[in-house]
A tleap script that builds the chain and sets N, CA, C and O, in Angstrom:
source leaprc.protein.ff14SB
mol = sequence {
  NASN ILE GLY SER ILE ASP GLY ILE LYS GLU
  ALA LEU ALA ASN SER SER VAL LEU SER ASN
  SER GLN VAL ASN HIE TYR LEU GLU LYS THR
  THR SER GLN GLU VAL LYS ASP LYS LEU LYS
  GLU GLU THR GLN ASN VAL LEU ASP LEU GLY
  ALA PHE GLY ALA PRO TRP ILE VAL VAL THR
  ILE PRO GLY SER ASN GLU LYS GLU GLY PHE
  PHE GLY SER ASP ARG PHE HIE LEU ILE ALA
  GLN LEU LEU GLY LYS SER PHE CSER
}
set mol.1.N position { 11.971 -26.562 51.143 }
set mol.1.CA position { 12.370 -25.657 50.350 }
set mol.1.C position { 13.632 -25.921 49.428 }
set mol.1.O position { 14.768 -25.817 49.890 }
set mol.2.N position { 13.394 -26.264 48.117 }
set mol.2.CA position { 14.716 -26.748 47.518 }
set mol.2.C position { 15.299 -25.448 46.563 }
set mol.2.O position { 15.997 -25.567 45.556 }
set mol.3.N position { 14.942 -24.519 47.008 }
set mol.3.CA position { 15.308 -23.024 46.412 }
set mol.3.C position { 16.702 -22.703 46.960 }
set mol.3.O position { 17.435 -21.862 46.440 }
set mol.4.N position { 17.021 -23.416 48.031 }
set mol.4.CA position { 18.336 -23.021 48.913 }
set mol.4.C position { 19.280 -24.180 48.820 }
set mol.4.O position { 18.885 -25.263 48.387 }
set mol.5.N position { 20.568 -23.981 49.229 }
set mol.5.CA position { 21.350 -25.052 49.279 }
set mol.5.C position { 20.761 -25.977 50.749 }
set mol.5.O position { 20.503 -27.180 50.719 }
set mol.6.N position { 20.654 -25.228 51.789 }
set mol.6.CA position { 20.196 -25.987 53.093 }
set mol.6.C position { 18.850 -26.623 52.869 }
set mol.6.O position { 18.522 -27.585 53.564 }
set mol.7.N position { 17.909 -26.056 51.772 }
set mol.7.CA position { 16.732 -26.857 51.507 }
set mol.7.C position { 17.181 -28.116 50.938 }
set mol.7.O position { 16.669 -29.177 51.293 }
set mol.8.N position { 18.156 -28.052 50.031 }
set mol.8.CA position { 18.433 -29.182 49.136 }
set mol.8.C position { 19.203 -30.305 49.970 }
set mol.8.O position { 19.064 -31.501 49.713 }
set mol.9.N position { 20.057 -29.807 51.029 }
set mol.9.CA position { 20.740 -30.685 51.741 }
set mol.9.C position { 19.840 -31.364 52.625 }
set mol.9.O position { 20.118 -32.514 52.967 }
set mol.10.N position { 18.703 -30.756 53.079 }
set mol.10.CA position { 17.669 -31.221 54.100 }
set mol.10.C position { 16.953 -32.298 53.260 }
set mol.10.O position { 16.717 -33.414 53.724 }
set mol.11.N position { 16.637 -31.948 52.083 }
set mol.11.CA position { 15.730 -32.929 51.321 }
set mol.11.C position { 16.406 -34.314 50.952 }
set mol.11.O position { 15.835 -35.376 50.700 }
set mol.12.N position { 17.957 -34.003 50.987 }
set mol.12.CA position { 18.603 -35.261 50.527 }
set mol.12.C position { 19.254 -36.110 51.565 }
set mol.12.O position { 19.816 -37.191 51.392 }
set mol.13.N position { 19.061 -35.350 52.828 }
set mol.13.CA position { 19.515 -35.932 54.138 }
set mol.13.C position { 18.946 -37.520 54.233 }
set mol.13.O position { 19.600 -38.535 54.473 }
set mol.14.N position { 17.746 -37.408 54.008 }
set mol.14.CA position { 17.012 -38.722 54.462 }
set mol.14.C position { 16.901 -39.776 53.213 }
set mol.14.O position { 16.174 -40.770 53.227 }
set mol.15.N position { 17.751 -39.382 52.133 }
set mol.15.CA position { 17.832 -40.084 50.874 }
set mol.15.C position { 19.052 -41.234 51.033 }
set mol.15.O position { 20.111 -40.995 51.614 }
set mol.16.N position { 18.773 -42.295 50.521 }
set mol.16.CA position { 19.818 -43.467 50.513 }
set mol.16.C position { 20.575 -43.403 49.059 }
set mol.16.O position { 21.221 -44.367 48.648 }
set mol.17.N position { 20.451 -42.290 48.380 }
set mol.17.CA position { 21.070 -42.405 46.912 }
set mol.17.C position { 22.340 -41.803 47.255 }
set mol.17.O position { 23.287 -42.449 46.806 }
set mol.18.N position { 22.652 -40.793 47.896 }
set mol.18.CA position { 24.090 -40.011 48.083 }
set mol.18.C position { 24.335 -39.910 49.473 }
set mol.18.O position { 23.409 -39.706 50.258 }
set mol.19.N position { 25.590 -40.045 49.865 }
set mol.19.CA position { 25.920 -39.939 51.347 }
set mol.19.C position { 26.076 -38.321 51.426 }
set mol.19.O position { 26.238 -37.577 50.459 }
set mol.20.N position { 25.993 -37.944 52.783 }
set mol.20.CA position { 26.194 -36.479 53.129 }
set mol.20.C position { 27.536 -35.736 52.402 }
set mol.20.O position { 27.567 -34.630 51.864 }
set mol.21.N position { 28.604 -36.692 52.565 }
set mol.21.CA position { 29.733 -36.128 51.792 }
set mol.21.C position { 29.562 -35.884 50.379 }
set mol.21.O position { 29.997 -34.833 49.909 }
set mol.22.N position { 28.903 -36.839 49.551 }
set mol.22.CA position { 28.660 -36.786 48.160 }
set mol.22.C position { 27.729 -35.469 47.901 }
set mol.22.O position { 27.976 -34.639 47.025 }
set mol.23.N position { 26.724 -35.412 48.713 }
set mol.23.CA position { 25.775 -34.241 48.556 }
set mol.23.C position { 26.486 -32.883 48.752 }
set mol.23.O position { 26.062 -31.928 48.101 }
set mol.24.N position { 27.499 -32.718 49.567 }
set mol.24.CA position { 28.245 -31.526 49.841 }
set mol.24.C position { 29.343 -31.491 48.893 }
set mol.24.O position { 29.929 -30.412 48.808 }
set mol.25.N position { 29.730 -32.418 48.184 }
set mol.25.CA position { 30.662 -32.256 46.979 }
set mol.25.C position { 30.058 -31.794 45.936 }
set mol.25.O position { 30.513 -30.777 45.413 }
set mol.26.N position { 28.842 -32.460 45.369 }
set mol.26.CA position { 28.355 -31.847 44.232 }
set mol.26.C position { 27.528 -30.512 44.472 }
set mol.26.O position { 27.156 -29.804 43.537 }
set mol.27.N position { 27.279 -30.237 45.774 }
set mol.27.CA position { 26.648 -28.932 45.826 }
set mol.27.C position { 27.723 -27.811 45.696 }
set mol.27.O position { 27.490 -26.714 45.189 }
set mol.28.N position { 29.005 -28.226 46.240 }
set mol.28.CA position { 30.224 -27.175 46.181 }
set mol.28.C position { 30.534 -27.023 44.680 }
set mol.28.O position { 30.885 -25.949 44.190 }
set mol.29.N position { 30.391 -28.096 44.020 }
set mol.29.CA position { 30.919 -27.949 42.440 }
set mol.29.C position { 29.773 -27.154 41.743 }
set mol.29.O position { 30.086 -26.683 40.650 }
set mol.30.N position { 28.445 -26.908 42.194 }
set mol.30.CA position { 27.704 -26.169 41.312 }
set mol.30.C position { 27.937 -24.676 41.564 }
set mol.30.O position { 27.170 -23.854 41.061 }
set mol.31.N position { 28.868 -24.336 42.252 }
set mol.31.CA position { 29.284 -22.892 42.402 }
set mol.31.C position { 30.557 -22.739 41.801 }
set mol.31.O position { 31.107 -21.644 41.919 }
set mol.32.N position { 31.193 -23.764 41.096 }
set mol.32.CA position { 32.486 -23.393 40.211 }
set mol.32.C position { 32.137 -22.883 38.974 }
set mol.32.O position { 31.052 -23.089 38.432 }
set mol.33.N position { 33.118 -22.162 38.479 }
set mol.33.CA position { 32.977 -21.403 37.209 }
set mol.33.C position { 32.919 -22.463 36.240 }
set mol.33.O position { 32.162 -22.209 35.303 }
set mol.34.N position { 33.611 -23.792 36.182 }
set mol.34.CA position { 33.500 -24.580 35.099 }
set mol.34.C position { 31.842 -25.385 34.963 }
set mol.34.O position { 31.407 -25.875 33.921 }
set mol.35.N position { 31.216 -25.356 36.116 }
set mol.35.CA position { 29.920 -25.779 36.003 }
set mol.35.C position { 29.129 -24.856 35.359 }
set mol.35.O position { 28.295 -25.138 34.499 }
set mol.36.N position { 29.407 -23.660 35.802 }
set mol.36.CA position { 28.526 -22.390 35.390 }
set mol.36.C position { 28.739 -22.167 33.754 }
set mol.36.O position { 27.813 -21.959 32.969 }
set mol.37.N position { 30.032 -22.245 33.430 }
set mol.37.CA position { 30.379 -22.369 31.870 }
set mol.37.C position { 29.581 -23.360 31.225 }
set mol.37.O position { 28.903 -23.112 30.228 }
set mol.38.N position { 29.651 -24.572 31.822 }
set mol.38.CA position { 29.186 -25.623 31.109 }
set mol.38.C position { 27.626 -25.489 31.042 }
set mol.38.O position { 27.032 -25.814 30.014 }
set mol.39.N position { 26.976 -25.018 32.118 }
set mol.39.CA position { 25.423 -24.870 31.917 }
set mol.39.C position { 25.002 -23.785 30.736 }
set mol.39.O position { 23.992 -23.964 30.055 }
set mol.40.N position { 25.886 -22.630 30.556 }
set mol.40.CA position { 25.427 -21.687 29.708 }
set mol.40.C position { 25.592 -22.410 28.344 }
set mol.40.O position { 24.702 -22.392 27.494 }
set mol.41.N position { 26.812 -23.066 28.175 }
set mol.41.CA position { 27.079 -23.778 27.000 }
set mol.41.C position { 25.927 -24.724 26.550 }
set mol.41.O position { 25.489 -24.651 25.402 }
set mol.42.N position { 25.536 -25.434 27.276 }
set mol.42.CA position { 24.454 -26.602 27.025 }
set mol.42.C position { 23.063 -26.039 26.743 }
set mol.42.O position { 22.272 -26.399 25.871 }
set mol.43.N position { 22.914 -24.982 27.755 }
set mol.43.CA position { 21.544 -24.119 27.448 }
set mol.43.C position { 21.728 -23.510 26.376 }
set mol.43.O position { 20.635 -23.357 25.829 }
set mol.44.N position { 22.875 -22.909 25.554 }
set mol.44.CA position { 22.781 -22.232 24.310 }
set mol.44.C position { 22.559 -23.394 23.385 }
set mol.44.O position { 21.659 -23.311 22.548 }
set mol.45.N position { 23.250 -24.393 23.460 }
set mol.45.CA position { 23.057 -25.520 22.570 }
set mol.45.C position { 21.683 -26.136 22.282 }
set mol.45.O position { 21.361 -26.563 21.174 }
set mol.46.N position { 20.906 -26.146 23.357 }
set mol.46.CA position { 19.565 -26.475 23.142 }
set mol.46.C position { 18.686 -25.500 22.815 }
set mol.46.O position { 17.679 -25.792 22.170 }
set mol.47.N position { 18.923 -24.298 23.182 }
set mol.47.CA position { 18.277 -23.048 22.383 }
set mol.47.C position { 18.358 -23.114 20.973 }
set mol.47.O position { 17.445 -22.979 20.159 }
set mol.48.N position { 19.689 -23.362 20.761 }
set mol.48.CA position { 19.899 -23.351 19.275 }
set mol.48.C position { 19.052 -24.630 18.221 }
set mol.48.O position { 18.899 -24.648 17.000 }
set mol.49.N position { 18.656 -25.530 19.193 }
set mol.49.CA position { 18.242 -26.590 18.590 }
set mol.49.C position { 16.522 -26.368 18.711 }
set mol.49.O position { 15.748 -27.286 18.442 }
set mol.50.N position { 16.102 -25.130 19.118 }
set mol.50.CA position { 14.760 -24.906 19.169 }
set mol.50.C position { 14.073 -24.952 20.400 }
set mol.50.O position { 12.861 -24.741 20.359 }
set mol.51.N position { 14.688 -25.225 21.660 }
set mol.51.CA position { 14.104 -25.492 22.666 }
set mol.51.C position { 13.495 -24.246 23.299 }
set mol.51.O position { 14.102 -23.176 23.352 }
set mol.52.N position { 11.992 -24.480 23.883 }
set mol.52.CA position { 11.492 -23.425 24.573 }
set mol.52.C position { 10.815 -23.581 25.834 }
set mol.52.O position { 10.070 -22.759 26.366 }
set mol.53.N position { 11.194 -24.876 26.319 }
set mol.53.CA position { 10.556 -25.500 27.646 }
set mol.53.C position { 11.209 -26.494 28.077 }
set mol.53.O position { 12.245 -26.850 27.517 }
set mol.54.N position { 10.714 -27.119 29.153 }
set mol.54.CA position { 11.280 -28.520 29.771 }
set mol.54.C position { 10.357 -29.418 30.049 }
set mol.54.O position { 9.422 -28.886 30.648 }
set mol.55.N position { 10.184 -30.741 29.848 }
set mol.55.CA position { 11.486 -31.472 29.264 }
set mol.55.C position { 11.697 -31.150 27.557 }
set mol.55.O position { 10.723 -30.990 26.821 }
set mol.56.N position { 12.723 -31.102 27.201 }
set mol.56.CA position { 13.064 -30.767 25.888 }
set mol.56.C position { 13.915 -32.091 25.481 }
set mol.56.O position { 14.987 -32.339 26.033 }
set mol.57.N position { 13.407 -32.850 24.561 }
set mol.57.CA position { 14.092 -34.134 24.191 }
set mol.57.C position { 14.437 -33.877 22.594 }
set mol.57.O position { 13.706 -33.461 21.696 }
set mol.58.N position { 15.646 -34.230 22.579 }
set mol.58.CA position { 16.289 -34.264 21.248 }
set mol.58.C position { 16.872 -35.590 20.638 }
set mol.58.O position { 17.892 -36.153 21.036 }
set mol.59.N position { 16.092 -35.982 19.650 }
set mol.59.CA position { 16.207 -37.232 18.899 }
set mol.59.C position { 17.107 -37.203 17.558 }
set mol.59.O position { 16.709 -36.544 16.597 }
set mol.60.N position { 18.189 -37.841 17.503 }
set mol.60.CA position { 18.969 -37.958 16.229 }
set mol.60.C position { 18.130 -39.119 15.400 }
set mol.60.O position { 17.787 -40.221 15.829 }
set mol.61.N position { 17.912 -38.581 14.154 }
set mol.61.CA position { 17.075 -39.417 13.439 }
set mol.61.C position { 17.941 -40.631 12.591 }
set mol.61.O position { 18.820 -40.369 11.769 }
set mol.62.N position { 17.585 -41.760 12.897 }
set mol.62.CA position { 18.455 -42.868 12.595 }
set mol.62.C position { 19.034 -42.918 10.895 }
set mol.62.O position { 18.270 -42.819 9.934 }
set mol.63.N position { 20.047 -43.036 10.822 }
set mol.63.CA position { 20.687 -43.042 9.539 }
set mol.63.C position { 20.847 -41.734 8.891 }
set mol.63.O position { 20.994 -41.640 7.673 }
set mol.64.N position { 20.821 -40.736 9.673 }
set mol.64.CA position { 21.196 -39.143 9.453 }
set mol.64.C position { 21.892 -38.754 10.615 }
set mol.64.O position { 22.065 -39.435 11.626 }
set mol.65.N position { 22.385 -37.285 10.328 }
set mol.65.CA position { 22.688 -36.521 11.497 }
set mol.65.C position { 21.514 -35.620 11.785 }
set mol.65.O position { 21.627 -34.823 12.716 }
set mol.66.N position { 20.434 -35.662 11.107 }
set mol.66.CA position { 19.541 -34.597 11.685 }
set mol.66.C position { 18.812 -34.911 12.787 }
set mol.66.O position { 18.465 -36.071 13.009 }
set mol.67.N position { 18.515 -33.904 13.579 }
set mol.67.CA position { 18.144 -33.920 15.068 }
set mol.67.C position { 16.535 -33.403 14.932 }
set mol.67.O position { 16.297 -32.623 14.009 }
set mol.68.N position { 15.641 -33.732 15.648 }
set mol.68.CA position { 14.292 -33.157 16.029 }
set mol.68.C position { 14.115 -33.212 17.375 }
set mol.68.O position { 14.420 -34.112 18.157 }
set mol.69.N position { 13.433 -31.846 17.630 }
set mol.69.CA position { 13.290 -31.665 19.199 }
set mol.69.C position { 11.761 -31.871 19.493 }
set mol.69.O position { 10.891 -31.474 18.718 }
set mol.70.N position { 11.505 -32.512 20.658 }
set mol.70.CA position { 10.095 -32.589 21.211 }
set mol.70.C position { 10.093 -32.114 22.565 }
set mol.70.O position { 10.962 -32.338 23.408 }
set mol.71.N position { 8.780 -31.270 22.740 }
set mol.71.CA position { 8.564 -30.458 24.140 }
set mol.71.C position { 7.590 -31.475 24.783 }
set mol.71.O position { 6.649 -31.974 24.165 }
set mol.72.N position { 7.903 -31.752 26.128 }
set mol.72.CA position { 6.850 -32.308 26.774 }
set mol.72.C position { 7.067 -33.933 26.806 }
set mol.72.O position { 7.597 -34.598 25.915 }
set mol.73.N position { 6.544 -34.401 28.016 }
set mol.73.CA position { 6.840 -35.881 28.431 }
set mol.73.C position { 5.552 -36.492 27.574 }
set mol.73.O position { 5.582 -37.689 27.289 }
set mol.74.N position { 4.779 -35.934 27.292 }
set mol.74.CA position { 3.638 -36.615 26.463 }
set mol.74.C position { 3.747 -36.878 25.071 }
set mol.74.O position { 2.774 -37.117 24.356 }
set mol.75.N position { 5.001 -36.833 24.657 }
set mol.75.CA position { 5.434 -36.890 23.157 }
set mol.75.C position { 6.259 -38.129 22.856 }
set mol.75.O position { 6.868 -38.203 21.789 }
set mol.76.N position { 6.307 -39.193 23.836 }
set mol.76.CA position { 6.842 -40.499 23.473 }
set mol.76.C position { 6.385 -41.225 22.361 }
set mol.76.O position { 7.123 -41.868 21.615 }
set mol.77.N position { 5.115 -41.118 22.248 }
set mol.77.CA position { 4.459 -41.905 20.960 }
set mol.77.C position { 5.107 -41.253 19.710 }
set mol.77.O position { 5.471 -42.058 18.853 }
set mol.78.N position { 5.313 -39.954 19.453 }
set mol.78.CA position { 5.799 -39.387 18.505 }
set mol.78.C position { 7.225 -39.809 18.178 }
set mol.78.O position { 7.575 -40.170 17.054 }
set mol.79.N position { 8.034 -39.738 19.256 }
set mol.79.CA position { 9.412 -40.219 19.259 }
set mol.79.C position { 9.415 -41.535 18.718 }
set mol.79.O position { 10.051 -41.778 17.693 }
set mol.80.N position { 8.779 -42.375 19.297 }
set mol.80.CA position { 8.892 -43.951 18.963 }
set mol.80.C position { 8.471 -43.809 17.459 }
set mol.80.O position { 9.256 -44.370 16.694 }
set mol.81.N position { 7.479 -43.226 16.907 }
set mol.81.CA position { 7.169 -43.140 15.491 }
set mol.81.C position { 8.105 -42.756 14.577 }
set mol.81.O position { 8.033 -43.118 13.403 }
set mol.82.N position { 9.011 -42.031 15.013 }
set mol.82.CA position { 10.075 -41.389 14.295 }
set mol.82.C position { 11.222 -42.194 14.388 }
set mol.82.O position { 12.028 -42.079 13.465 }
set mol.83.N position { 11.473 -42.972 15.281 }
set mol.83.CA position { 12.382 -44.213 15.390 }
set mol.83.C position { 11.909 -45.285 14.891 }
set mol.83.O position { 12.714 -46.216 14.942 }
set mol.84.N position { 10.658 -45.592 14.304 }
set mol.84.CA position { 10.282 -46.744 13.740 }
set mol.84.C position { 10.048 -47.864 14.810 }
set mol.84.O position { 10.289 -49.050 14.584 }
set mol.85.N position { 9.521 -47.352 16.084 }
set mol.85.CA position { 9.329 -48.309 17.162 }
set mol.85.C position { 7.824 -48.251 17.580 }
set mol.85.O position { 7.182 -47.283 17.169 }
set mol.86.N position { 7.264 -49.079 18.267 }
set mol.86.CA position { 6.005 -49.083 18.863 }
set mol.86.C position { 6.098 -48.663 20.232 }
set mol.86.O position { 7.005 -48.886 21.033 }
set mol.87.N position { 4.925 -47.963 20.399 }
set mol.87.CA position { 4.990 -47.489 21.774 }
set mol.87.C position { 3.631 -47.711 22.341 }
set mol.87.O position { 2.669 -47.416 21.633 }
set mol.88.N position { 3.408 -48.263 23.702 }
set mol.88.CA position { 2.236 -48.467 24.248 }
set mol.88.C position { 2.109 -48.026 25.610 }
set mol.88.O position { 1.045 -48.174 26.210 }
savepdb mol mol.pdb
quit
């Protein structure tokens, strides 16, 4: 159950990606006001770009500052087309 801190710790206990001290460090940071404020800020930023679900991918169109959002991991072919790349 990764819906709780203990569940996350247990899930990561057998991982070689992070040490136990790193897991504890990052989990403690999730409760800081700084991280909470950043999450709210970034959530509002992506909502302002039109996000309505996850994954939401924002692509800056080459040669401009224009951004286009894509919903879903099945949109990579459209992103490639926008960027002038091939996708297979």
